[in-house]
Structures are given as structure tokens and as C-alpha cells.
Legacy VTK file of the C-alpha trace (Angstrom):
# vtk DataFile Version 3.0
C-alpha trace
ASCII
DATASET POLYDATA
POINTS 68 float
18.786 -8.623 21.976
17.126 -11.327 19.881
16.318 -14.461 21.908
17.441 -17.886 20.721
14.557 -19.928 19.272
13.401 -22.709 21.610
12.960 -25.390 18.932
13.735 -26.093 15.296
10.155 -25.380 14.202
10.311 -21.903 15.774
13.695 -21.281 14.121
12.328 -22.461 10.769
9.381 -20.073 10.995
11.546 -17.105 12.037
13.960 -17.769 9.147
11.267 -18.436 6.542
11.665 -16.597 3.253
8.960 -16.339 0.636
9.384 -16.123 -3.125
6.135 -14.147 -3.399
6.473 -11.659 -0.508
9.451 -9.405 0.260
8.176 -8.654 3.780
7.448 -11.506 6.228
4.383 -9.653 7.525
2.826 -9.953 4.043
3.352 -13.735 3.834
0.474 -15.825 5.240
2.895 -18.734 5.797
4.889 -16.771 8.429
3.415 -17.031 11.918
5.847 -15.726 14.572
7.597 -12.353 14.828
10.398 -11.191 17.124
9.151 -8.282 19.232
11.094 -6.271 21.826
13.113 -9.252 23.054
10.143 -11.653 22.953
7.822 -13.197 20.391
4.367 -12.586 19.000
1.914 -14.190 16.598
1.667 -12.117 13.448
-1.676 -10.517 12.587
-2.076 -10.708 8.820
-4.355 -7.722 8.268
-2.151 -5.660 5.984
0.032 -4.244 8.773
2.945 -5.507 10.822
1.171 -6.058 14.168
1.606 -9.128 16.358
0.089 -10.410 19.597
2.510 -11.241 22.417
2.848 -14.943 23.236
4.361 -16.488 26.352
4.742 -20.059 25.067
5.982 -21.614 21.838
3.067 -22.650 19.611
4.955 -25.801 18.534
6.865 -27.191 21.530
5.162 -25.355 24.422
8.414 -23.960 25.879
8.165 -20.793 27.962
9.288 -17.777 25.935
11.151 -14.690 27.180
9.118 -11.656 28.239
9.191 -8.578 26.045
11.057 -5.481 27.083
8.770 -2.424 27.211
LINES 1 69
68 0 1 2 3 4 5 6 7 8 9 10 11 12 13 14 15 16 17 18 19 20 21 22 23 24 25 26 27 28 29 30 31 32 33 34 35 36 37 38 39 40 41 42 43 44 45 46 47 48 49 50 51 52 53 54 55 56 57 58 59 60 61 62 63 64 65 66 67
């Protein structure tokens, strides 16, 4: 289940589309990824990895834990 974004800035980032990149993980302007029911900061190193985060980088709200 995909959690509801905590703020408009989070929603904007999750819904961002890029005219130059078909995949969000390739776009350096995309920061947050949905991961296993939680969220992570994208690692832009050519892959699709992300680092789990517990709080929104914009509003500071507590984010849901990921399901393992």
C-alpha cells in the first residue's frame, strides 16, 4: 500500500515528471522514492537505490515505517 504524502511538497516530488528522463531514478531533480510502504531518498548513482527516511525532508512530519 502506498502511503499518502504528508505535505504538498512531498506530493509534488513524488509526482514529478521530467521531459529529459523516462525513469525518475535517472532525474537529478527527483529526491524521494516510495519504498515498501515507506519513503527513501534516492541515490543518483546510475541505479535505483534509496536510503530509508523516517521524517519528511520538507515539513518534518513522521513518515510510515517500511514493510520488510
